[in-house]
C-alpha positions in Angstrom: 0.1 0.1 0.0 1.7 3.5 -0.8 1.6 6.4 1.4 -1.1 8.8 1.4 -1.0 12.2 -0.3 -1.2 13.7 2.6 1.9 12.0 4.1 4.0 12.3 0.9 3.4 16.2 0.9 4.6 16.2 4.4 7.6 14.2 3.9 8.6 16.2 0.7 10.2 19.6 -0.4 7.7 21.1 -2.2 8.5 24.2 -4.1 6.5 26.7 -6.0 9.1 27.5 -8.9 7.2 31.2 -9.9 5.2 33.1 -7.0 4.3 36.6 -6.9 2.4 38.7 -4.2 3.9 37.4 -1.1 2.9 40.9 0.3 -0.6 40.8 -0.6 -3.1 40.5 2.1 -5.3 37.7 2.3 -9.1 37.4 1.0 -11.5 38.6 3.2 -13.0 35.2 3.5 -9.6 33.9 5.3 -9.1 34.6 9.2 -7.9 37.9 10.1 -5.2 36.6 11.9 -4.1 34.4 8.8 -1.2 35.9 6.6 -0.1 34.6 3.1 2.9 32.9 4.6 0.4 31.3 7.2 -1.8 30.3 3.8 1.4 28.7 1.9 2.7 26.7 5.2 -0.5 25.6 5.7 -1.0 24.2 2.3 2.2 22.0 2.6 4.5 24.6 0.8 8.3 24.7 1.6 9.7 27.3 -0.7 8.4 29.7 -3.3 10.4 31.7 -6.1 8.9 35.0 -5.4 9.3 37.6 -8.1 11.0 40.9 -6.6 10.4 42.9 -10.0 9.2 42.2 -13.4 9.4 44.0 -17.0 5.9 44.3 -17.3 6.8 48.2 -16.8 10.2 49.7 -16.5 12.2 48.9 -13.8 16.0 49.9 -12.9 18.6 48.3 -10.5 17.7 51.0 -7.8 14.4 49.9 -8.1 15.0 46.2 -7.4 17.4 46.8 -4.6 14.7 48.7 -2.8 12.3 46.0 -3.3 14.5 43.4 -2.1 14.9 45.3 1.3 11.0 44.3 1.6 12.2 40.7 1.8 14.7 40.9 4.5 12.3 43.2 6.3 9.7 40.2 6.1 12.4 37.9 7.5 13.0 40.0 10.5 9.2 40.6 10.9 8.4 36.9 11.0 11.8 34.9 12.2 10.4 31.9 13.2 8.7 31.7 10.1 10.2 32.8 6.9 14.2 32.6 6.0 15.6 34.0 2.3 17.5 31.6 0.7 21.3 32.1 0.0 21.8 28.5 -0.6 20.0 25.2 -1.4 20.6 24.3 2.3 18.4 27.1 3.4 15.5 25.2 1.8 16.6 21.9 3.5 16.6 23.6 6.8 13.3 25.6 6.3 11.8 22.1 5.9 13.0 20.7 9.2 12.0 23.8 10.8 8.8 24.6 9.5 9.5 27.8 7.7 9.0 29.1 4.6 11.8 29.7 2.0 11.7 32.6 0.1 13.5 32.7 -3.2 14.3 36.0 -4.5 13.8 36.0 -8.2 12.9 38.3 -11.4 10.7 38.2 -14.2 12.7 40.0 -16.7 16.6 41.3 -16.8 16.2 45.1 -17.4 17.7 45.8 -14.0 21.1 44.7 -15.3 21.1 48.2 -17.2 23.7 47.0 -19.7 26.1 46.9 -16.7 27.5 43.4 -16.1 28.9 44.4 -12.8 25.3 44.5 -11.5 25.1 41.1 -11.6 27.8 40.4 -9.1 26.0 43.0 -6.7 22.4 41.2 -7.1 24.2 37.8 -6.6 26.0 39.3 -3.4 22.4 40.5 -2.2 21.3 36.8 -2.9 19.3 37.6 -5.9 18.9 33.4 -6.9 16.9 33.4 -10.2 16.8 35.9 -13.3 14.4 35.6 -16.1 16.0 36.8 -19.1 13.2 38.7 -20.7 9.4 39.4 -20.3 7.0 39.4 -22.9 8.8 42.0 -24.9 12.3 42.8 -26.1 14.8 43.2 -23.5 18.5 44.1 -23.1 19.2 40.2 -23.2 17.0 39.3 -26.0 13.3 38.7 -27.3 10.1 38.1 -25.3 7.6 35.6 -26.2 5.1 38.2 -27.6 7.9 40.0 -29.5 6.9 40.1 -33.5 10.5 39.3 -34.6 12.5 37.0 -32.0 16.1 38.4 -32.8 17.5 35.9 -30.5 20.3 36.4 -27.5 21.9 39.7 -27.6 25.7 40.1 -27.2 24.8 41.7 -24.1 22.8 38.7 -23.3 25.5 36.2 -23.8 27.6 37.9 -21.5 25.3 38.1 -18.9 24.8 34.2 -19.2 28.6 33.6 -18.9 28.3 36.0 -15.8 25.4 34.6 -14.2 27.0 31.1 -14.6 29.9 32.1 -12.9 28.2 33.5 -9.8 25.9 31.1 -9.5 22.6 32.9 -10.7 19.9 30.7 -12.0 18.6 31.6 -15.4 14.6 31.2 -16.4 13.7 31.0 -19.7 9.6 31.5 -19.3 8.2 34.4 -21.0 11.5 34.3 -23.5 11.2 34.0 -27.1 11.9 30.7 -29.0 14.7 31.9 -30.7 16.4 33.9 -27.4 15.5 30.4 -25.3 17.6 28.3 -27.5 20.1 30.4 -28.0 20.3 30.6 -24.2 20.2 26.8 -23.7 23.1 26.4 -26.1 25.2 29.4 -24.5 24.7 27.9 -20.6 27.1 25.7 -19.1 24.7 25.4 -16.3 21.2 24.0 -16.2 18.1 26.5 -16.8 14.8 26.4 -16.1 11.2 27.1 -16.9 9.5 28.5 -14.0 5.8 28.5 -15.6 5.6 27.0 -18.9 3.5 24.0 -19.9 3.3 22.2 -23.0 2.8 23.6 -26.6 2.2 20.3 -27.7 -1.2 20.0 -25.8 -2.2 23.6 -25.9 -0.9 26.3 -28.5 -0.8 29.2 -25.9 2.1 31.6 -27.0 3.4 31.3 -23.4 3.7 27.2 -23.5 7.0 25.7 -24.4 7.7 23.6 -27.5 8.7 20.1 -27.6 12.1 21.5 -29.0 12.5 23.6 -26.0 11.4 21.0 -23.4 14.0 18.5 -25.1 16.9 21.2 -25.0 16.4 21.8 -21.2 16.1 18.6 -20.2 19.8 18.0 -22.1 20.9 21.5 -19.5 19.7 19.0 -16.8 17.3 21.6 -15.9 13.4 21.6 -15.0 10.4 22.8 -16.9 8.1 23.7 -14.4 4.5 23.4 -15.5 1.9 26.1 -14.8 -1.5 25.4 -13.9 -3.0 28.5 -15.8 -6.3 27.8 -17.5 -5.7 29.7 -20.5 -2.4 27.5 -20.9 -4.1 24.0 -20.9 -6.4 23.7 -23.8 -7.0 25.4 -27.2 -10.7 25.0 -26.3 -11.7 27.2 -23.7 -15.3 26.3 -23.2 -15.0 24.6 -20.0 -13.0 25.2 -16.9 -9.8 22.6 -17.3 -9.0 20.1 -13.9 -6.1 19.5 -12.5 -6.1 16.1 -14.2 -5.2 18.3 -17.7 -2.5 19.8 -15.6 -1.1 16.4 -15.1 -1.5 15.7 -18.6 1.0 18.5 -19.3 3.6 17.2 -16.4 3.6 13.8 -18.2 4.2 15.1 -21.9 7.3 17.0 -20.2 8.3 13.9 -18.7 7.9 11.9 -22.2 9.8 14.5 -23.9 12.8 14.9 -21.7 12.4 12.6 -18.5 10.8 12.7 -15.1 13.9 14.3 -13.4 13.0 17.5 -15.8 9.7 18.3 -14.7 8.3 20.7 -11.6 5.5 23.5 -10.7 5.2 27.1 -11.1 2.0 28.4 -10.2 2.2 32.2 -10.9 0.4 32.9 -7.7 -2.9 31.9 -6.7 -5.7 34.8 -6.2 -9.3 35.2 -5.2 -11.3 37.9 -6.7 -10.2 40.7 -4.2 -10.2 44.3 -5.7 -6.2 44.2 -5.7 -6.8 41.2 -8.3 -9.4 43.0 -10.2 -7.1 46.0 -10.7 -4.1 43.7 -11.3 -6.0 41.9 -14.4 -7.3 45.4 -15.5 -3.6 46.5 -15.4 -2.5 43.4 -17.3 -5.2 43.4 -19.8 -4.0 46.7 -21.0 -0.5 45.2 -21.8 -1.8 41.8 -23.3 -5.4 42.1 -24.4 -7.4 38.8 -24.0 -4.7 36.7 -22.0 -7.1 35.5 -19.4 -9.5 34.3 -21.7 -13.1 33.0 -20.8 -11.9 32.6 -17.0 -12.8 34.4 -14.3 -10.5 35.4 -11.1 -11.6 32.2 -9.4 -10.8 30.1 -12.2 -7.3 31.4 -13.1 -5.8 28.4 -12.4 -7.1 24.6 -12.9 -10.1 23.3 -10.8 -8.4 21.3 -8.2 -5.4 23.0 -8.3 -6.5 26.3 -7.8 -5.7 27.7 -4.1 -2.8 27.2 -1.4 -5.1 24.2 0.3 -5.3 22.3 -2.9 -1.4 20.9 -3.1 -2.8 17.6 -1.1 -5.4 17.1 -3.9 -2.8 17.5 -6.6 -0.5 14.9 -5.0 -3.4 12.7 -4.7 -4.4 13.1 -8.6 -0.7 12.5 -9.2 -0.9 9.3 -7.5 -3.9 8.2 -9.2 -2.1 8.8 -12.6 0.2 6.2 -11.4 3.0 8.3 -10.3 5.4 6.5 -8.1 5.9 8.1 -4.5 9.6 8.9 -6.0 8.0 10.8 -8.9 5.8 12.8 -7.1 8.6 13.8 -5.0 10.8 14.7 -8.0 8.0 16.7 -9.4 7.3 18.6 -6.2 10.7 19.9 -5.2 13.1 17.2 -6.0 14.3 18.1 -9.3 14.5 21.4 -8.4 16.5 21.1 -5.4 19.1 19.2 -7.6 19.6 22.4 -9.9 19.5 25.0 -7.1 22.3 22.9 -5.6 24.3 22.8 -8.8 24.0 26.2 -9.7 23.7 28.2 -6.4 26.2 26.2 -4.4 29.2 25.8 -6.5 31.0 28.7 -5.0 30.4 27.2 -1.9 32.5 24.1 -2.5 
């Protein structure tokens, strides 16, 4: 008899490879003493990669540094619950101590401001993951919504050399096909797609092609499937379920391997005023992105809130994932990459 989903989740290091909104208040129907940190820990999550800054609107190195201060302030405010990740060991220790390990990351790299020296500074401030571009053209290359993908720029090449040297993990979600392929050919370290599902199952522009999935696997990296409803099916006539999300996990494993699969939720939300405002703002930069799905249906049915991680594990077990495979998907694969990339200079 296999272990229950509850037991497996309790034993596992569960990592959400793309989160944002850590500092938002929970919705009105939550207990007024509950924070987002509580919701994550109660849901069984060990670590999150939280977006410090993204390139949807312009941001600078100075902006990034000021926003990073908030994370250290959070650690000082909740020392018994939060640890800022400096190495992979911090995630292991957080699991033992019942804390939330917070990985600082970006969605876009305009904060480098065409100055390679800033990469070393950010690494010393414990920026752990950098996405090369957001949806549009950046200094390092082309985003996935750019009409013409010009590939990795010369500055982008130099940034990859430097990130490899200092131990910052490269993220290729939101990155154009040609730019991402150039990046994987250039990087000596594993790379990740922090929140991209399989384009073979849904033609959404943000999903990863089999070519990208295969190349990521060859780097030793991880493709973290994202349960966004709009990224599950071309047909949006019904709200997709967690089982359809698992179809994407299975496909990624079949193209690369089970060692190259992870999860990045891109943040749970309920229909709060802030969520509505964020949706209106984002729709101005990418009209129609949310498709046919409302705020409550942003992610797939059955894996659309903090308390659904156990249900997700149960659904994987029903699909004949072994306990070992479930643990790899939850966070084991990412931990291998984190240790390889982040800890190289500690040895």
